[in-house]
C-alpha positions as YAML, in Angstrom:
chain: A
units: angstrom
residues:
- id: 1
  name: UNK
  ca: [10.62, -7.61, -13.28]
- id: 2
  name: UNK
  ca: [12.43, -4.23, -12.88]
- id: 3
  name: UNK
  ca: [12.09, -1.59, -10.22]
- id: 4
  name: UNK
  ca: [9.51, 1.21, -11.31]
- id: 5
  name: UNK
  ca: [9.21, 4.24, -9.40]
- id: 6
  name: UNK
  ca: [6.98, 7.18, -9.37]
- id: 7
  name: UNK
  ca: [7.21, 10.85, -8.18]
- id: 8
  name: UNK
  ca: [3.67, 12.12, -7.46]
- id: 9
  name: UNK
  ca: [3.52, 15.70, -5.79]
- id: 10
  name: UNK
  ca: [0.11, 15.72, -3.52]
- id: 11
  name: UNK
  ca: [-0.97, 19.17, -1.77]
- id: 12
  name: UNK
  ca: [-1.91, 17.05, 1.75]
- id: 13
  name: UNK
  ca: [-0.11, 16.24, 4.89]
- id: 14
  name: UNK
  ca: [1.99, 13.23, 5.21]
- id: 15
  name: UNK
  ca: [-0.35, 11.98, 7.82]
- id: 16
  name: UNK
  ca: [-3.12, 11.98, 5.30]
- id: 17
  name: UNK
  ca: [-1.28, 10.46, 2.29]
- id: 18
  name: UNK
  ca: [0.11, 7.74, 4.66]
- id: 19
  name: UNK
  ca: [-3.49, 6.84, 5.73]
- id: 20
  name: UNK
  ca: [-4.59, 6.79, 2.30]
- id: 21
  name: UNK
  ca: [-1.86, 4.31, 1.32]
- id: 22
  name: UNK
  ca: [-1.81, 1.96, 4.43]
- id: 23
  name: UNK
  ca: [-5.23, 1.95, 6.20]
- id: 24
  name: UNK
  ca: [-7.90, -0.49, 4.70]
- id: 25
  name: UNK
  ca: [-10.34, 2.79, 4.36]
- id: 26
  name: UNK
  ca: [-7.87, 4.30, 2.30]
- id: 27
  name: UNK
  ca: [-6.89, 1.61, 0.04]
- id: 28
  name: UNK
  ca: [-10.50, 0.93, -0.37]
- id: 29
  name: UNK
  ca: [-11.39, 4.61, -1.62]
- id: 30
  name: UNK
  ca: [-9.09, 4.48, -4.38]
- id: 31
  name: UNK
  ca: [-7.37, 1.22, -5.12]
- id: 32
  name: UNK
  ca: [-9.77, -1.95, -4.31]
- id: 33
  name: UNK
  ca: [-12.98, -2.73, -3.21]
- id: 34
  name: UNK
  ca: [-12.22, -4.29, 0.21]
- id: 35
  name: UNK
  ca: [-9.18, -4.44, 2.13]
- id: 36
  name: UNK
  ca: [-8.51, -5.49, 5.62]
- id: 37
  name: UNK
  ca: [-5.59, -5.53, 7.78]
- id: 38
  name: UNK
  ca: [-3.05, -3.33, 10.13]
- id: 39
  name: UNK
  ca: [-0.17, -1.21, 9.22]
- id: 40
  name: UNK
  ca: [2.36, -2.73, 11.19]
- id: 41
  name: UNK
  ca: [5.23, -4.69, 10.20]
- id: 42
  name: UNK
  ca: [4.93, -8.54, 9.62]
- id: 43
  name: UNK
  ca: [1.00, -7.96, 9.72]
- id: 44
  name: UNK
  ca: [-1.00, -9.55, 6.96]
- id: 45
  name: UNK
  ca: [-3.52, -7.61, 4.75]
- id: 46
  name: UNK
  ca: [-6.64, -9.33, 2.63]
- id: 47
  name: UNK
  ca: [-6.95, -7.36, -0.65]
- id: 48
  name: UNK
  ca: [-10.16, -8.06, -2.56]
- id: 49
  name: UNK
  ca: [-10.50, -6.88, -5.86]
- id: 50
  name: UNK
  ca: [-13.69, -8.84, -6.60]
- id: 51
  name: UNK
  ca: [-15.11, -11.66, -6.59]
- id: 52
  name: UNK
  ca: [-12.40, -13.81, -8.59]
- id: 53
  name: UNK
  ca: [-9.21, -11.85, -6.63]
- id: 54
  name: UNK
  ca: [-8.76, -12.33, -3.18]
- id: 55
  name: UNK
  ca: [-5.25, -11.72, -2.91]
- id: 56
  name: UNK
  ca: [-2.62, -11.42, 0.50]
- id: 57
  name: UNK
  ca: [-0.13, -9.09, 1.42]
- id: 58
  name: UNK
  ca: [2.30, -9.02, 4.15]
- id: 59
  name: UNK
  ca: [3.52, -5.76, 5.41]
- id: 60
  name: UNK
  ca: [7.30, -5.36, 4.84]
- id: 61
  name: UNK
  ca: [7.85, -1.89, 5.79]
- id: 62
  name: UNK
  ca: [5.64, 0.44, 8.12]
- id: 63
  name: UNK
  ca: [7.19, 3.73, 9.42]
- id: 64
  name: UNK
  ca: [4.24, 5.99, 10.41]
- id: 65
  name: UNK
  ca: [3.91, 9.00, 8.39]
- id: 66
  name: UNK
  ca: [6.83, 8.28, 5.98]
- id: 67
  name: UNK
  ca: [6.85, 4.61, 4.63]
- id: 68
  name: UNK
  ca: [4.50, 1.72, 3.95]
- id: 69
  name: UNK
  ca: [5.45, -1.38, 1.58]
- id: 70
  name: UNK
  ca: [3.59, -4.54, 0.63]
- id: 71
  name: UNK
  ca: [4.87, -7.90, -0.54]
- id: 72
  name: UNK
  ca: [2.11, -9.69, -2.73]
- id: 73
  name: UNK
  ca: [1.88, -13.45, -0.90]
- id: 74
  name: UNK
  ca: [-1.45, -14.59, -2.73]
- id: 75
  name: UNK
  ca: [-2.28, -13.32, -6.00]
- id: 76
  name: UNK
  ca: [-1.99, -14.02, -9.77]
- id: 77
  name: UNK
  ca: [1.51, -15.54, -10.46]
- id: 78
  name: UNK
  ca: [2.84, -12.45, -12.43]
- id: 79
  name: UNK
  ca: [2.02, -10.31, -9.21]
- id: 80
  name: UNK
  ca: [2.95, -12.91, -6.29]
- id: 81
  name: UNK
  ca: [6.33, -11.90, -4.88]
- id: 82
  name: UNK
  ca: [5.67, -7.91, -5.95]
- id: 83
  name: UNK
  ca: [6.42, -5.06, -3.39]
- id: 84
  name: UNK
  ca: [4.19, -2.11, -3.76]
- id: 85
  name: UNK
  ca: [5.51, 0.68, -1.58]
- id: 86
  name: UNK
  ca: [5.43, 4.32, -0.61]
- id: 87
  name: UNK
  ca: [8.08, 6.74, 0.82]
- id: 88
  name: UNK
  ca: [6.73, 9.97, 1.57]
- id: 89
  name: UNK
  ca: [8.87, 13.04, 1.78]
- id: 90
  name: UNK
  ca: [8.02, 16.79, 2.43]
- id: 91
  name: UNK
  ca: [8.75, 19.06, -0.64]
- id: 92
  name: UNK
  ca: [7.78, 22.82, -0.43]
- id: 93
  name: UNK
  ca: [5.53, 22.09, 2.27]
- id: 94
  name: UNK
  ca: [3.56, 19.52, 0.50]
...
């Protein structure tokens, strides 16, 4: 699959956005039903999208307030191996 990049300006601090995309509580607030894990390279996340979707991912990149990336290791076949990442930058104070 080709890479897909999105740019999304958010009026919040990088710390707040990093927490929203890397912490289990943050992920649960906008993406999945239950998440667990530690935002540190090499750690494993458990991602619960409902009764039939208990996926796992490995943290491949974690730079506090700057970058976070997960590689799906257990998921539906078309998602396994997919990397989902975030690069946070400041732009006009946002």
